[in-house]
Backbone as JSON, one array per atom type, in Angstrom:
{
  "sequence": "MTKRDIDDLPRAPWCVPAAYFYALDLDGPALAWEYLRRHPRYRAEYSASMRLRSEWPARWGLRVAEDPSLDAREACPQWQADAESLLHVRVGQTRGTNQGDAADRRFDLWRVPGRKKLTLGDTDFTLTTELRARRVRVLLDSRLGDGADYVCAAPLAPNLRCQLDDFNAQEKVLVGRTPDAVSPRTASRSALLHHRALQALDAAQAGASHRDIAKALVGLEAAAARWHADGELRAQVRHLLRRAEAYMHGEYRTLAGVRRSAAEYPGDESLH",
  "N": [[-90.23, 44.87, -164.22], [-88.49, 47.84, -164.32], [-85.24, 49.33, -165.07], [-85.07, 51.74, -163.76], [-86.89, 51.36, -161.7], [-85.52, 49.43, -160.24], [-83.31, 50.91, -159.47], [-84.56, 52.54, -157.67], [-84.88, 51.02, -155.44], [-84.45, 50.73, -151.91], [-81.24, 50.97, -150.42], [-79.88, 49.69, -147.95], [-79.02, 48.12, -144.79], [-81.43, 47.66, -143.4], [-83.29, 47.16, -145.34], [-83.49, 44.53, -145.97], [-85.45, 41.93, -145.36], [-84.75, 39.32, -144.51], [-82.62, 39.67, -142.82], [-83.69, 40.02, -140.37], [-84.86, 37.72, -139.56], [-84.04, 36.17, -137.39], [-85.31, 37.27, -135.23], [-87.76, 36.1, -135.07], [-87.62, 33.86, -133.47], [-87.15, 34.7, -130.9], [-87.51, 35.03, -127.35], [-89.51, 36.73, -124.81], [-87.75, 38.37, -123.01], [-85.46, 38.54, -124.69], [-86.47, 39.85, -126.96], [-87.15, 42.24, -125.71], [-84.61, 43.28, -125.24], [-83.83, 43.78, -127.91], [-85.4, 45.99, -128.55], [-84.63, 47.86, -126.57], [-81.89, 48.23, -127.06], [-81.9, 49.81, -129.25], [-82.62, 52.27, -128.41], [-81.92, 55.67, -128.48], [-80.98, 57.18, -126.27], [-80.16, 55.26, -124.45], [-78.04, 54.12, -125.91], [-76.34, 56.31, -126.02], [-75.75, 56.67, -123.3], [-74.45, 54.3, -122.75], [-72.15, 54.62, -124.29], [-70.99, 56.7, -122.9], [-70.47, 55.57, -120.49], [-68.24, 55.29, -118.86], [-68.0, 57.67, -117.59], [-70.22, 57.89, -116.07], [-72.31, 57.19, -113.19], [-72.22, 54.02, -111.52], [-74.71, 52.86, -111.19], [-76.37, 53.42, -113.32], [-77.41, 51.54, -115.29], [-79.64, 50.42, -113.97], [-81.75, 52.14, -114.28], [-82.78, 51.45, -116.65], [-83.81, 48.99, -116.29], [-81.96, 46.97, -116.17], [-79.51, 44.77, -114.71], [-76.77, 44.89, -115.06], [-74.71, 46.79, -117.33], [-75.16, 46.41, -120.87], [-73.76, 45.82, -124.07], [-74.96, 47.77, -126.67], [-74.4, 47.3, -129.34], [-74.5, 44.64, -129.79], [-76.64, 42.12, -130.92], [-79.59, 40.17, -129.99], [-78.76, 37.57, -130.36], [-76.16, 37.44, -129.59], [-75.81, 38.98, -127.29], [-76.29, 38.85, -123.7], [-78.36, 40.02, -121.88], [-78.92, 41.02, -118.51], [-81.69, 41.13, -116.78], [-83.53, 42.95, -114.29], [-85.61, 41.44, -113.43], [-84.75, 38.85, -113.43], [-84.15, 37.46, -111.07], [-86.62, 36.66, -110.18], [-87.66, 35.06, -112.14], [-86.02, 33.0, -112.89], [-84.54, 29.79, -112.24], [-82.86, 29.16, -109.19], [-79.68, 28.03, -108.57], [-77.97, 26.54, -106.11], [-75.23, 25.99, -103.8], [-75.3, 22.99, -102.02], [-76.63, 20.07, -100.36], [-78.81, 17.51, -101.27], [-81.0, 15.82, -99.2], [-81.74, 12.37, -98.42], [-81.52, 11.07, -100.9], [-80.85, 8.54, -103.37], [-77.85, 6.77, -104.52], [-77.62, 7.06, -107.32], [-79.24, 9.28, -107.9], [-77.86, 11.15, -106.42], [-75.53, 11.43, -107.91], [-76.49, 12.77, -110.13], [-76.97, 15.18, -108.97], [-74.64, 16.58, -108.81], [-72.78, 19.26, -109.83], [-72.04, 19.87, -113.2], [-70.73, 21.6, -115.62], [-70.2, 21.03, -118.3], [-71.94, 19.05, -118.94], [-74.3, 20.24, -119.49], [-76.48, 20.74, -122.15], [-76.24, 22.27, -125.47], [-75.27, 25.58, -126.76], [-73.28, 27.39, -124.66], [-73.18, 30.16, -122.34], [-71.62, 32.12, -119.85], [-72.38, 34.63, -117.6], [-71.31, 37.22, -115.54], [-72.87, 38.52, -112.68], [-73.96, 40.74, -110.05], [-73.66, 39.24, -107.64], [-73.74, 36.65, -108.44], [-73.78, 34.15, -111.1], [-75.09, 34.08, -114.41], [-76.18, 31.46, -116.28], [-76.49, 30.72, -119.59], [-77.94, 28.79, -122.08], [-78.24, 27.82, -125.44], [-80.58, 26.19, -127.3], [-81.25, 25.31, -130.2], [-84.19, 26.55, -131.2], [-84.73, 27.58, -128.73], [-83.98, 29.32, -125.73], [-82.44, 28.81, -122.69], [-82.09, 29.71, -119.31], [-80.36, 29.93, -116.16], [-79.76, 30.87, -112.73], [-76.66, 30.85, -111.15], [-75.05, 30.02, -108.16], [-72.29, 31.84, -106.98], [-70.39, 30.45, -105.57], [-70.46, 27.92, -106.48], [-68.85, 25.09, -107.66], [-67.17, 22.93, -110.06], [-68.4, 19.65, -109.95], [-69.52, 19.97, -107.47], [-72.06, 19.45, -104.97], [-75.47, 20.35, -105.44], [-78.48, 22.3, -105.0], [-81.75, 23.09, -106.2], [-83.71, 26.01, -106.3], [-86.86, 27.46, -106.53], [-87.98, 30.71, -107.14], [-90.39, 32.48, -105.15], [-92.6, 33.75, -106.81], [-95.39, 35.88, -107.8], [-96.63, 34.79, -110.08], [-95.99, 32.09, -110.01], [-97.09, 29.53, -110.58], [-97.57, 29.68, -113.34], [-95.0, 29.68, -114.22], [-93.91, 27.22, -113.81], [-93.42, 25.3, -115.84], [-91.28, 26.5, -117.17], [-89.35, 26.5, -115.11], [-89.04, 23.73, -114.78], [-87.92, 23.07, -117.26], [-85.53, 24.46, -117.05], [-84.3, 23.08, -114.96], [-83.95, 20.57, -116.13], [-81.9, 20.91, -118.03], [-79.65, 21.06, -116.46], [-78.99, 18.49, -115.76], [-78.27, 17.42, -118.12], [-80.31, 16.91, -119.91], [-82.39, 17.51, -122.71], [-84.83, 19.98, -122.96], [-88.37, 19.62, -123.66], [-89.97, 20.32, -126.84], [-88.08, 21.84, -128.43], [-87.64, 22.07, -131.06], [-87.59, 23.93, -134.17], [-90.17, 26.33, -134.34], [-93.4, 27.24, -135.7], [-93.75, 30.53, -136.8], [-95.42, 32.88, -134.81], [-98.22, 35.18, -135.03], [-97.71, 37.4, -133.46], [-94.89, 37.27, -133.28], [-94.21, 37.75, -135.94], [-95.11, 40.38, -136.2], [-93.37, 41.71, -134.43], [-90.97, 41.21, -135.79], [-91.34, 42.74, -138.16], [-91.78, 45.24, -137.02], [-89.33, 45.87, -135.79], [-87.71, 46.03, -138.05], [-88.92, 48.2, -139.38], [-88.47, 50.2, -137.48], [-85.65, 50.42, -137.47], [-85.33, 51.37, -140.07], [-86.67, 53.86, -139.95], [-85.06, 55.17, -138.07], [-82.82, 55.4, -139.59], [-83.53, 57.36, -141.3], [-85.31, 56.82, -143.36], [-88.11, 57.18, -145.58], [-91.69, 56.78, -145.1], [-92.72, 55.54, -147.31], [-90.49, 54.27, -148.43], [-90.0, 52.46, -146.4], [-92.25, 50.86, -146.65], [-91.7, 49.69, -149.16], [-89.54, 48.08, -148.45], [-90.76, 46.33, -146.72], [-92.91, 44.99, -148.06], [-92.13, 44.67, -150.66], [-91.13, 45.98, -153.87], [-92.94, 46.05, -156.11], [-95.46, 45.42, -154.98], [-95.67, 47.53, -153.16], [-95.8, 49.71, -154.91], [-98.26, 49.25, -156.1], [-100.06, 49.32, -153.99], [-99.7, 51.62, -152.53], [-101.0, 54.57, -151.25], [-102.02, 57.9, -150.36], [-103.81, 57.88, -148.18], [-103.99, 55.17, -147.79], [-104.26, 51.6, -146.93], [-101.76, 50.4, -146.7], [-99.98, 52.45, -146.03], [-101.09, 53.09, -143.57], [-100.51, 50.72, -142.18], [-97.72, 50.87, -142.01], [-97.43, 53.14, -140.39], [-98.66, 52.17, -138.07], [-96.89, 50.06, -137.35], [-94.59, 51.53, -136.77], [-95.47, 53.12, -134.62], [-95.95, 51.1, -132.78], [-93.36, 49.94, -132.49], [-91.89, 52.14, -131.49], [-93.23, 52.59, -129.1], [-92.56, 50.26, -127.64], [-89.78, 50.61, -127.54], [-89.58, 52.93, -126.03], [-90.18, 52.23, -123.4], [-92.14, 50.18, -123.11], [-90.82, 47.84, -123.52], [-90.16, 46.81, -121.12], [-92.32, 45.33, -120.27], [-92.11, 43.05, -121.88], [-89.74, 42.03, -120.87], [-90.43, 41.49, -118.3], [-89.95, 43.26, -116.26], [-90.49, 45.41, -113.55], [-91.81, 48.72, -113.52], [-90.0, 51.64, -112.49], [-89.39, 54.43, -110.27], [-87.11, 55.61, -111.04], [-86.96, 55.72, -113.75], [-86.52, 57.4, -116.87], [-88.4, 60.38, -117.23], [-91.25, 60.3, -119.27], [-90.36, 58.35, -121.01], [-92.03, 56.23, -121.31], [-93.95, 56.92, -123.12], [-94.94, 58.09, -126.39], [-93.39, 60.62, -128.42]],
  "CA": [[-89.53, 45.85, -163.4], [-87.55, 48.59, -165.12], [-83.98, 49.67, -164.4], [-85.33, 52.86, -162.84], [-87.5, 50.78, -160.52], [-84.46, 48.78, -159.47], [-82.51, 51.97, -158.86], [-85.33, 53.14, -156.58], [-84.89, 50.16, -154.26], [-83.6, 51.22, -150.83], [-79.98, 50.25, -150.29], [-79.45, 49.78, -146.56], [-79.26, 46.83, -144.13], [-82.81, 47.49, -142.97], [-84.18, 46.84, -146.46], [-83.44, 43.09, -146.21], [-86.23, 41.26, -144.31], [-84.08, 38.13, -144.0], [-81.69, 40.05, -141.76], [-84.44, 40.08, -139.11], [-85.53, 36.44, -139.32], [-83.69, 35.65, -136.08], [-86.25, 37.81, -134.25], [-88.95, 35.24, -135.0], [-87.41, 32.82, -132.46], [-86.75, 35.31, -129.63], [-88.5, 35.09, -126.29], [-89.81, 38.09, -124.35], [-86.57, 39.13, -122.59], [-84.58, 38.81, -125.82], [-87.12, 40.9, -127.74], [-87.01, 43.48, -124.95], [-83.27, 43.8, -125.51], [-83.77, 44.31, -129.27], [-85.96, 47.35, -128.54], [-83.84, 48.76, -125.72], [-80.58, 48.56, -127.64], [-82.12, 50.81, -130.29], [-82.98, 53.55, -127.78], [-80.78, 56.59, -128.63], [-80.43, 57.62, -124.99], [-79.4, 54.14, -123.89], [-76.78, 54.0, -126.63], [-75.48, 57.43, -125.6], [-75.28, 56.42, -121.94], [-73.46, 53.23, -122.78], [-70.91, 55.2, -124.82], [-70.42, 57.58, -121.88], [-70.61, 54.87, -119.22], [-67.05, 55.46, -118.03], [-68.14, 58.93, -116.84], [-71.49, 57.86, -115.36], [-72.35, 56.38, -111.98], [-72.36, 52.59, -111.84], [-76.09, 52.39, -111.1], [-77.2, 53.9, -114.43], [-78.21, 50.51, -115.99], [-80.88, 50.11, -113.26], [-82.83, 52.99, -114.79], [-83.32, 50.8, -117.85], [-84.29, 47.67, -115.92], [-80.86, 46.01, -116.28], [-78.64, 44.62, -113.55], [-75.47, 45.39, -115.5], [-74.79, 47.35, -118.68], [-74.94, 45.49, -121.99], [-73.33, 46.53, -125.27], [-76.07, 47.84, -127.63], [-74.01, 46.87, -130.68], [-74.73, 43.19, -129.86], [-78.06, 41.77, -131.0], [-80.01, 39.18, -129.01], [-78.07, 36.31, -130.58], [-74.84, 37.52, -128.97], [-75.9, 39.6, -125.97], [-76.98, 38.14, -122.62], [-78.76, 41.06, -120.91], [-79.4, 40.54, -117.22], [-82.78, 41.99, -116.36], [-83.8, 42.96, -112.86], [-86.62, 40.41, -113.15], [-84.18, 37.51, -113.5], [-84.21, 36.79, -109.78], [-87.97, 36.15, -109.97], [-88.1, 34.23, -113.25], [-85.06, 31.94, -113.18], [-84.24, 28.83, -111.19], [-81.64, 29.45, -108.45], [-78.89, 26.83, -108.33], [-77.14, 26.9, -104.97], [-74.43, 24.94, -103.18], [-76.05, 22.3, -100.98], [-76.79, 18.63, -100.55], [-80.18, 17.03, -101.13], [-81.07, 14.7, -98.28], [-82.64, 11.27, -98.74], [-81.42, 10.64, -102.3], [-80.0, 7.37, -103.56], [-76.55, 7.07, -105.11], [-77.79, 7.53, -108.7], [-79.76, 10.65, -107.86], [-76.8, 12.03, -105.9], [-74.6, 11.73, -109.01], [-77.14, 13.79, -110.95], [-76.99, 16.44, -108.23], [-73.3, 17.19, -108.8], [-72.77, 20.23, -110.93], [-71.1, 19.63, -114.29], [-71.07, 22.58, -116.65], [-70.11, 20.48, -119.66], [-73.07, 18.17, -119.15], [-75.42, 21.07, -119.95], [-76.49, 20.73, -123.62], [-76.39, 23.54, -126.17], [-74.18, 26.57, -126.76], [-73.37, 27.96, -123.32], [-72.53, 31.42, -121.99], [-71.65, 32.48, -118.45], [-72.33, 36.08, -117.43], [-71.15, 37.58, -114.13], [-73.73, 39.56, -112.16], [-73.46, 41.36, -108.83], [-73.26, 38.24, -106.65], [-73.93, 35.31, -108.98], [-73.59, 34.01, -112.53], [-76.22, 33.63, -115.21], [-75.8, 30.49, -117.3], [-77.41, 30.72, -120.73], [-77.65, 27.77, -123.09], [-79.11, 27.96, -126.6], [-80.97, 24.89, -127.84], [-81.96, 25.58, -131.44], [-85.12, 27.68, -131.14], [-85.07, 27.88, -127.34], [-82.9, 29.78, -124.86], [-82.71, 28.46, -121.3], [-81.16, 30.38, -118.41], [-80.46, 29.67, -114.72], [-78.85, 31.64, -111.88], [-75.73, 29.98, -110.46], [-74.34, 30.52, -106.98], [-70.88, 32.11, -107.32], [-69.54, 29.47, -104.86], [-70.66, 26.6, -107.09], [-67.72, 24.62, -108.44], [-67.37, 21.7, -110.81], [-68.49, 18.48, -109.09], [-70.13, 20.29, -106.18], [-73.48, 19.15, -104.8], [-76.27, 21.57, -105.56], [-79.93, 22.22, -104.87], [-82.45, 24.08, -107.0], [-84.76, 26.73, -105.57], [-87.72, 28.28, -107.39], [-88.41, 31.91, -106.43], [-91.82, 32.55, -104.87], [-93.15, 34.88, -107.56], [-96.85, 35.84, -107.88], [-97.06, 33.94, -111.18], [-95.17, 30.88, -109.9], [-97.72, 28.4, -111.27], [-97.37, 29.85, -114.78], [-93.58, 29.53, -114.54], [-93.43, 25.89, -113.47], [-92.87, 24.65, -117.03], [-89.96, 27.09, -117.4], [-88.45, 26.0, -114.08], [-88.75, 22.33, -115.09], [-86.99, 23.06, -118.39], [-84.24, 24.93, -116.55], [-83.7, 22.01, -114.17], [-83.58, 19.47, -117.02], [-80.62, 21.13, -118.71], [-78.56, 20.88, -115.5], [-78.61, 17.08, -115.73], [-77.94, 17.0, -119.47], [-81.49, 16.56, -120.7], [-82.91, 18.58, -123.56], [-86.26, 20.2, -122.7], [-89.3, 19.33, -124.75], [-90.38, 21.4, -127.75], [-87.0, 22.73, -128.81], [-87.54, 22.12, -132.51], [-88.07, 25.2, -134.69], [-91.62, 26.43, -134.3], [-94.02, 28.14, -136.65], [-93.77, 31.89, -136.28], [-96.74, 33.37, -134.44], [-98.55, 36.5, -135.56], [-96.99, 38.37, -132.63], [-93.49, 37.26, -133.68], [-94.11, 38.42, -137.24], [-95.26, 41.82, -135.98], [-92.1, 42.21, -133.88], [-90.01, 41.16, -136.89], [-91.55, 43.9, -139.03], [-91.65, 46.47, -136.25], [-87.91, 46.15, -135.64], [-87.21, 46.46, -139.36], [-89.44, 49.55, -139.62], [-87.8, 51.12, -136.56], [-84.31, 50.67, -137.98], [-85.46, 52.2, -141.27], [-87.02, 55.21, -139.53], [-83.89, 55.77, -137.43], [-81.87, 55.69, -140.65], [-84.05, 58.48, -142.08], [-86.11, 56.37, -144.5], [-89.49, 57.64, -145.64], [-92.68, 55.73, -144.91], [-92.87, 54.8, -148.57], [-89.34, 53.38, -148.55], [-90.21, 51.38, -145.44], [-93.23, 49.96, -147.27], [-91.01, 48.93, -150.19], [-88.72, 47.07, -147.8], [-91.61, 45.36, -146.03], [-93.79, 44.18, -148.93], [-91.58, 44.56, -152.0], [-91.29, 47.17, -154.7], [-94.14, 46.01, -156.94], [-96.63, 45.5, -154.1], [-95.75, 48.88, -152.61], [-96.25, 50.61, -155.97], [-99.68, 49.02, -156.37], [-100.91, 49.52, -152.81], [-99.39, 52.86, -151.79], [-101.83, 55.76, -151.45], [-101.86, 58.85, -149.27], [-104.6, 57.41, -147.03], [-104.22, 53.75, -148.02], [-104.05, 50.67, -145.83], [-100.34, 50.1, -146.54], [-99.39, 53.54, -145.26], [-101.59, 52.93, -142.2], [-99.77, 49.63, -141.58], [-96.38, 51.37, -141.68], [-97.57, 54.01, -139.23], [-98.94, 51.32, -136.91], [-95.67, 49.36, -136.97], [-93.68, 52.49, -136.15], [-95.99, 53.45, -133.28], [-95.74, 49.91, -131.94], [-91.94, 49.81, -132.22], [-91.46, 53.25, -130.65], [-93.79, 52.37, -127.77], [-91.72, 49.27, -126.97], [-88.46, 51.19, -127.31], [-89.67, 53.98, -125.01], [-90.59, 51.77, -122.08], [-92.95, 48.97, -123.08], [-89.94, 46.66, -123.55], [-90.14, 46.28, -119.75], [-93.36, 44.3, -120.2], [-91.54, 41.85, -122.5], [-88.68, 41.52, -120.01], [-90.97, 41.18, -116.98], [-89.35, 44.18, -115.3], [-91.41, 46.41, -113.03], [-91.43, 50.13, -113.72], [-89.46, 52.26, -111.29], [-89.39, 55.9, -110.27], [-85.84, 56.08, -111.6], [-87.04, 55.79, -115.2], [-86.55, 58.75, -117.45], [-89.77, 60.81, -117.45], [-91.69, 60.39, -120.66], [-89.88, 57.23, -121.82], [-93.09, 55.25, -121.54], [-94.9, 57.44, -124.09], [-94.35, 58.57, -127.64], [-93.26, 62.08, -128.53]],
  "C": [[-88.47, 46.54, -164.25], [-86.27, 48.86, -164.33], [-84.19, 50.81, -163.4], [-85.98, 52.36, -161.55], [-86.45, 50.14, -159.61], [-83.6, 49.82, -158.77], [-83.22, 52.62, -157.68], [-85.38, 52.27, -155.33], [-84.0, 50.74, -153.17], [-82.36, 50.35, -150.68], [-79.43, 50.48, -148.88], [-79.71, 48.44, -145.89], [-80.71, 46.59, -143.74], [-83.75, 47.09, -144.1], [-84.23, 45.33, -146.74], [-84.22, 42.38, -145.11], [-85.54, 40.05, -143.7], [-83.11, 38.44, -142.87], [-82.36, 40.06, -140.39], [-85.13, 38.76, -138.78], [-85.23, 35.88, -137.93], [-84.67, 36.12, -135.0], [-87.49, 36.94, -134.1], [-88.84, 34.18, -133.91], [-87.04, 33.39, -131.09], [-87.88, 35.24, -128.62], [-88.66, 36.54, -125.82], [-88.6, 38.88, -123.93], [-85.62, 39.46, -123.73], [-85.16, 39.88, -126.74], [-87.01, 42.25, -127.03], [-85.65, 44.11, -125.2], [-83.18, 44.4, -126.91], [-84.34, 45.73, -129.33], [-85.09, 48.31, -127.73], [-82.54, 49.16, -126.39], [-80.68, 49.57, -128.78], [-82.46, 52.19, -129.72], [-81.79, 54.5, -127.87], [-80.16, 56.99, -127.3], [-79.67, 56.49, -124.31], [-78.05, 54.01, -124.57], [-75.81, 55.1, -126.22], [-74.93, 57.19, -124.21], [-74.25, 55.3, -121.91], [-72.11, 53.76, -123.26], [-70.2, 56.05, -123.77], [-70.34, 56.9, -120.52], [-69.4, 55.02, -118.31], [-67.17, 56.71, -117.16], [-69.42, 58.95, -116.0], [-71.38, 57.0, -114.11], [-72.68, 54.92, -112.34], [-73.8, 52.12, -111.85], [-76.94, 52.8, -112.3], [-77.94, 52.77, -115.15], [-79.54, 50.22, -115.31], [-82.04, 50.96, -113.76], [-83.5, 52.36, -116.01], [-83.83, 49.4, -117.54], [-83.23, 46.59, -115.99], [-80.09, 45.93, -114.96], [-77.24, 45.12, -113.84], [-75.63, 45.92, -116.92], [-74.49, 46.29, -119.73], [-74.66, 46.32, -123.24], [-74.46, 46.57, -126.31], [-75.68, 47.45, -129.06], [-74.23, 45.37, -130.88], [-76.22, 42.91, -129.94], [-78.34, 40.62, -130.03], [-79.37, 37.82, -129.21], [-76.73, 36.27, -129.86], [-74.91, 38.05, -127.54], [-76.61, 38.69, -124.98], [-77.39, 39.18, -121.57], [-79.3, 40.43, -119.63], [-80.44, 41.53, -116.7], [-82.99, 41.89, -114.85], [-84.84, 41.91, -112.47], [-86.04, 39.02, -113.09], [-84.3, 36.76, -112.19], [-85.57, 36.17, -109.51], [-88.4, 35.15, -111.05], [-87.17, 33.06, -113.56], [-84.85, 31.04, -111.96], [-82.91, 29.21, -110.54], [-80.92, 28.14, -108.14], [-77.84, 27.17, -107.27], [-76.32, 25.7, -104.48], [-75.24, 24.31, -102.06], [-76.2, 20.85, -101.33], [-78.23, 18.24, -100.3], [-80.2, 15.79, -100.25], [-82.02, 13.61, -98.81], [-82.61, 10.83, -100.18], [-80.55, 9.39, -102.39], [-78.73, 7.75, -104.31], [-76.68, 7.61, -106.53], [-78.27, 8.96, -108.76], [-78.69, 11.62, -107.38], [-75.82, 12.39, -107.0], [-75.18, 12.81, -109.91], [-77.12, 15.15, -110.29], [-75.59, 17.0, -108.01], [-73.18, 18.05, -110.04], [-71.66, 19.91, -111.93], [-71.49, 20.54, -115.44], [-71.11, 21.97, -118.03], [-71.18, 19.44, -119.94], [-74.28, 18.93, -119.69], [-75.39, 21.11, -121.48], [-76.57, 22.15, -124.19], [-75.16, 24.42, -126.11], [-74.3, 27.42, -125.51], [-72.63, 29.29, -123.2], [-72.68, 31.63, -120.49], [-71.47, 33.99, -118.33], [-72.27, 36.39, -115.95], [-72.08, 38.71, -113.76], [-73.12, 40.17, -110.91], [-72.91, 40.32, -107.86], [-73.35, 36.82, -107.19], [-73.63, 35.32, -110.48], [-74.92, 33.65, -113.18], [-75.69, 32.69, -116.28], [-76.89, 30.48, -118.36], [-76.99, 29.63, -121.7], [-78.69, 27.88, -124.2], [-79.32, 26.59, -127.24], [-81.86, 25.12, -129.06], [-82.9, 26.78, -131.26], [-85.48, 28.07, -129.71], [-83.82, 28.31, -126.58], [-83.3, 29.5, -123.42], [-81.65, 29.11, -120.42], [-81.42, 29.96, -116.96], [-79.48, 30.61, -114.0], [-77.98, 30.69, -111.08], [-75.1, 30.7, -109.28], [-72.87, 30.71, -107.35], [-69.93, 31.14, -106.63], [-69.6, 28.09, -105.5], [-69.47, 26.23, -107.96], [-68.03, 23.32, -109.15], [-67.36, 20.5, -109.87], [-69.14, 18.74, -107.75], [-71.59, 19.86, -106.16], [-74.27, 20.45, -104.88], [-77.75, 21.25, -105.31], [-80.53, 23.32, -105.73], [-83.57, 24.71, -106.18], [-85.53, 27.59, -106.56], [-88.17, 29.5, -106.6], [-89.92, 31.95, -106.27], [-92.39, 33.82, -105.51], [-94.67, 34.76, -107.61], [-97.38, 34.9, -108.97], [-96.29, 32.61, -111.19], [-95.77, 29.72, -110.68], [-97.5, 28.48, -112.77], [-95.92, 29.59, -115.18], [-93.06, 28.12, -114.3], [-92.82, 25.16, -114.66], [-91.47, 25.19, -117.33], [-88.95, 26.58, -116.38], [-88.08, 24.54, -114.34], [-87.75, 22.22, -116.24], [-85.6, 23.48, -117.95], [-83.54, 23.84, -115.74], [-83.23, 20.86, -115.05], [-82.2, 19.68, -117.63], [-79.44, 20.91, -117.76], [-78.1, 19.44, -115.43], [-78.41, 16.52, -117.13], [-79.09, 16.62, -120.35], [-81.97, 17.76, -121.5], [-84.4, 18.77, -123.28], [-87.11, 19.87, -123.91], [-89.5, 20.56, -125.62], [-89.26, 22.38, -128.04], [-86.82, 22.79, -130.33], [-88.06, 23.46, -133.0], [-89.58, 25.23, -134.78], [-92.13, 27.37, -135.37], [-94.13, 29.52, -136.04], [-95.21, 32.32, -135.99], [-96.98, 34.74, -135.07], [-97.81, 37.58, -134.77], [-95.52, 38.44, -133.02], [-93.29, 37.96, -135.02], [-94.24, 39.93, -137.1], [-93.99, 42.42, -135.38], [-91.01, 42.24, -134.95], [-90.13, 42.4, -137.77], [-91.38, 45.21, -138.29], [-90.18, 46.85, -136.06], [-87.3, 46.64, -136.95], [-87.66, 47.88, -139.66], [-88.74, 50.56, -138.73], [-86.38, 51.43, -137.03], [-84.35, 51.59, -139.2], [-85.75, 53.65, -140.89], [-85.82, 55.91, -138.89], [-82.8, 56.09, -138.45], [-82.34, 56.82, -141.56], [-84.88, 58.08, -143.28], [-87.51, 56.95, -144.43], [-90.43, 56.48, -145.4], [-92.83, 54.89, -146.18], [-91.7, 53.84, -148.78], [-89.45, 52.21, -147.57], [-91.2, 50.37, -146.01], [-92.58, 49.11, -148.36], [-90.2, 47.79, -149.59], [-89.57, 45.96, -147.19], [-92.36, 44.43, -146.97], [-93.24, 44.0, -150.34], [-91.94, 45.75, -152.86], [-92.6, 47.17, -155.48], [-95.41, 46.13, -156.09], [-96.8, 46.89, -153.53], [-96.26, 49.86, -153.66], [-97.75, 50.48, -156.23], [-100.57, 49.44, -155.2], [-100.7, 50.87, -152.12], [-100.31, 54.0, -152.22], [-101.71, 56.63, -150.22], [-102.6, 58.41, -148.02], [-104.9, 55.92, -147.15], [-103.88, 52.88, -146.83], [-102.57, 50.37, -145.62], [-99.65, 51.2, -145.74], [-99.83, 53.46, -143.79], [-100.84, 51.82, -141.47], [-98.37, 50.09, -141.15], [-96.45, 52.26, -140.45], [-97.82, 53.2, -137.96], [-97.68, 50.61, -136.43], [-94.7, 50.3, -136.27], [-94.16, 52.9, -134.77], [-95.73, 52.31, -132.31], [-94.27, 49.81, -131.53], [-91.45, 50.91, -131.28], [-92.0, 53.12, -129.24], [-92.96, 51.36, -127.0], [-90.35, 49.86, -126.64], [-88.48, 52.19, -126.16], [-90.28, 53.5, -123.7], [-91.38, 50.49, -122.05], [-92.11, 47.7, -123.2], [-89.9, 46.03, -122.16], [-91.2, 45.18, -119.58], [-92.84, 42.99, -120.77], [-90.51, 41.2, -121.58], [-89.19, 41.11, -118.63], [-90.42, 42.06, -115.89], [-90.39, 45.2, -114.84], [-90.89, 47.8, -113.34], [-90.93, 50.7, -112.39], [-89.48, 53.77, -111.42], [-88.12, 56.46, -110.87], [-85.85, 56.15, -113.12], [-86.99, 57.23, -115.66], [-88.01, 59.17, -117.65], [-90.09, 60.88, -118.93], [-91.24, 59.24, -121.52], [-90.98, 56.23, -122.13], [-94.09, 55.72, -122.59], [-94.19, 57.92, -125.32], [-94.31, 60.09, -127.64], [-93.55, 62.5, -129.95]]
}
C-alpha cells in the first residue's frame, strides 16, 4: 500500500466498521430506531418540536418523541406497538399463592438484573433492562410502588403464541432471574446486512461516493481489485443503500411491529 493509497482512505466516522458492531446485537425495535433516527425529516421535526403539536411523534409510530442524537444503546424509544408486545405489570394481588410465592410477587426494582432504565409514557412506565446481548422490557403501572403486590397480564395479540417466550423472559426478570440465552450470540446474516446498511446510509448522507463506501465496507485493497463500473461490488453497495433507504422511509415500522397509519407522511414508504 503506497502513501497515496493511504491518503485516499476516507476519513469520517462512517469509515470505521467497528463503530457499528453494536448493531449486530440489536433486536427489531432497536434496529427500527437506528433507521428512524437517521430520517432527515424526523430529525428536523425533533429540532422544531417546541413549535409542533404534541401528537407529531405518532406519525412516526412513536408514543413519545426520542432524541435522534442517541443511538440504540442509549435511547429507549417507546413504539406504539409496545402495548401489544410487552408484559403489563399491574397493581394487584394473586389469589391462592403460598407465602414464598407471595414474596416473589412484591415488586422490587433493584431485584431486576442488568442495567435498568425507566421511561415515562402517557399513563405508565417502560422498564428496560440490558442483559449483555439481550434487552428485556416490561410496561409498569404508574401506581406500582416498591414492595407492592403485582400481577402480570399478557396482551391478547394475534401473534400471542409466538410471543410467549418473550413474555416468559419478561416475567423472569421481575423476580431476579436471568432469562435463558443471554450470552453473546453469533451474528446472523440479517444482522450483518443491517450493520453494513447502516454504515452505507451514514456514508451516503455524508456525501460519500459509492466507491468510497465500498472502500469502507471491504477495505482499500479489496475495493481496488473488485471495483468496476458494472461489477458485483458496486451492485452490492447499491443494494445496501436501497435496503437502508427503504427501512428509513417506512419499513422500520416492520422491525418495530408498528402498524402503518393514515397519518404517515405520503411517500415515506417508498424510495425517491
